[in-house]
C-alpha positions in Angstrom: 0.0 0.0 0.0 1.3 3.4 -1.0 0.1 7.0 -0.9 -2.4 7.7 -3.7 -0.8 9.4 -6.7 -2.6 12.3 -8.4 -2.9 10.2 -11.6 -4.7 7.5 -9.7 -7.5 9.8 -8.4 -10.0 8.9 -11.1 -9.5 5.1 -10.5 -9.8 5.7 -6.8 -13.0 7.6 -7.2 -14.5 4.8 -9.2 -13.4 2.3 -6.7 -15.1 4.1 -3.8 -18.2 4.8 -5.9 -18.5 1.0 -6.7 -17.8 0.0 -3.1 -20.5 2.4 -1.7 -23.1 1.9 -4.4 -25.3 -0.1 -2.1 -24.0 1.3 1.2 -26.5 2.7 3.7 -24.7 6.1 3.9 -25.0 6.8 0.2 -28.5 5.3 0.1 -29.4 7.7 2.9 -28.5 10.6 0.7 -30.1 9.3 -2.5 -32.8 6.6 -2.0 -33.4 6.4 -5.7 -31.0 3.8 -7.2 -30.5 5.6 -10.5 -29.7 8.8 -8.8 -27.3 7.1 -6.5 -25.3 5.7 -9.4 -24.9 9.2 -10.7 -24.1 10.6 -7.3 -21.4 8.2 -6.3 -18.4 9.4 -8.4 -18.8 13.1 -7.7 -19.4 12.7 -4.0 -16.4 10.3 -3.7 -14.2 12.7 -5.7 -14.9 15.4 -3.1 -13.9 13.1 -0.2 -10.7 12.1 -2.1 -9.8 15.7 -2.8 -10.3 16.5 0.9 -8.1 13.6 1.9 -5.4 14.5 -0.6 -5.3 18.0 0.8 -5.6 17.5 4.5 -5.1 13.8 5.3 -3.7 10.6 4.1 -5.0 8.6 1.1 -3.6 5.1 0.7 -4.2 2.6 -2.1 -2.9 -0.6 -3.6 -1.1 -0.6 -7.0 -4.1 -0.2 -9.2 -6.3 1.8 -6.7 -8.8 -1.0 -6.5 -8.7 -0.6 -2.7 -8.6 2.9 -1.2 -8.7 4.4 2.3 -9.0 8.1 3.4 -7.6 8.9 6.8 -7.6 12.2 8.5 -4.8 12.6 11.1 -4.3 15.0 14.0 -1.6 17.0 12.3 -3.9 17.9 9.4 -6.2 19.9 11.7 -10.0 19.7 12.1 -12.5 19.0 9.4 -14.1 22.3 8.6 -16.8 23.7 6.3 -14.3 26.0 4.5 -12.0 23.1 3.8 -14.9 21.0 2.5 -15.9 23.8 0.2 -12.3 24.1 -1.1 -12.3 20.3 -1.8 -15.4 20.7 -3.9 -18.4 20.3 -1.5 -19.8 23.6 -2.9 -21.2 21.4 -5.7 -23.3 19.4 -3.2 -26.5 21.4 -3.7 -26.3 20.7 -7.4 -25.5 17.1 -6.9 -28.0 16.3 -4.1 -30.8 18.8 -4.6 -32.8 20.2 -1.7 -34.0 16.9 -0.4 -30.5 15.4 -0.5 -29.0 18.4 1.3 -31.5 18.0 4.0 -30.7 14.3 4.4 -27.0 15.0 4.5 -27.5 17.7 7.1 -29.5 15.4 9.3 -27.0 12.5 8.9 -24.1 14.8 9.8 -26.0 16.1 12.9 -26.8 12.6 13.9 -23.2 11.5 14.0 -21.7 14.7 15.3 -22.4 13.7 18.9 -20.5 10.5 18.4 -17.4 12.3 17.1 -17.5 14.8 19.9 -17.1 12.0 22.4 -13.5 11.5 21.1 -11.5 14.0 23.1 -8.1 15.2 22.0 -6.0 14.2 18.9 -7.2 11.2 17.0 -7.1 9.5 13.6 -10.4 9.6 11.7 -11.2 6.9 9.1 -13.3 8.9 6.7 -13.8 6.0 4.3 -12.3 2.7 3.0 -13.5 0.7 0.0 -12.5 -2.1 -2.3 -13.7 -3.0 -5.8 -16.1 -6.0 -5.7 -13.7 -8.2 -7.7 -10.9 -7.6 -5.1 -12.9 -8.0 -1.9 -12.0 -10.8 0.5 -8.3 -10.5 -0.2 -7.4 -8.5 3.0 -6.8 -5.2 1.2 -9.3 -3.3 3.3 -7.7 -4.7 6.5 -4.3 -3.5 5.4 -5.6 0.0 4.7 -7.3 0.2 8.1 -4.1 -1.0 9.7 -2.1 1.7 8.1 -4.0 4.3 10.1 -4.4 2.3 13.3 -0.7 1.5 13.6 0.2 5.1 13.3 -2.4 6.1 15.9 -0.9 3.4 18.2 2.6 4.8 17.7 1.3 8.2 18.7 -0.8 6.9 21.5 -4.1 8.3 20.2 -7.4 6.7 19.4 -9.1 6.2 16.0 -12.7 7.1 15.1 -15.1 6.1 12.3 -18.8 6.0 11.4 -20.7 3.3 9.5 -24.2 2.7 8.4 -23.8 -1.0 7.7 -24.3 -3.7 10.3 -21.7 -6.1 8.8 -19.0 -3.4 9.1 -19.5 -3.3 12.9 -18.2 -6.9 13.2 -15.3 -6.1 10.8 -14.2 -3.1 12.8 -14.7 -4.8 16.2 -12.2 -7.5 15.1 -9.7 -4.6 14.6 -10.2 -3.1 18.0 -13.0 -0.6 17.5 -15.9 -0.3 20.0 -19.4 1.1 19.4 -19.8 4.4 21.2 -23.3 5.3 19.9 -26.0 4.5 17.5 -28.9 6.5 16.1 -31.7 6.0 13.5 -31.6 8.3 10.4 -34.2 7.8 7.7 -34.6 4.1 8.6 -30.8 3.4 8.7 -28.8 2.8 11.9 -25.7 5.0 12.0 -23.0 3.9 14.3 -20.0 5.7 15.8 -16.9 3.6 16.7 -13.7 4.3 18.5 -10.5 2.2 18.8 -8.4 3.0 21.9 -4.6 3.1 21.3 -2.6 0.0 21.9 0.9 -0.6 23.1 3.2 -2.7 20.9 2.6 -5.6 23.2 -1.1 -5.5 22.4 -2.3 -3.8 25.6 -3.9 -0.4 25.8 -1.7 2.7 26.1 -1.7 4.4 29.5 
């Protein structure tokens, strides 16, 4: 796994769009399947642009597996930064209903994120092309962030809207810190406390 190169951004965008085509978080923003297919690439391109500017984006050799991590040194995730990354296009992509849905989802998970005090690593998203799933690529991308957080003695945080993801992240040390219903989907916040090299928790 290596940092994503600028010439790989298009491939990475398509990877994340495919990985999240049936994900609850994207379905929440666009319940209509046809609209969701169109929405995926532009939304994922904004997240990638943000990660490239302010965080860490890692991928495998052909960008068929991608993770976007935000780290403490990059500073907080802010509205001006999101706008600079391209989120100003959101009203045109989502429409009035979609913007309302996104606002409600962000408000629903904001309380979870606020529970994480102090510096931490934030797993914004990780996705793998369907043909490459089950090969451990996602696990490696998650570990790239968690290992660095362990070295720094800080926690990791993420959100998910998929039940199967909860078990995946629990196996990697994450714990559920809150859940809430949003348009019929259960949104979950998870935190992974830092670990010492021996496998215990940092003091």
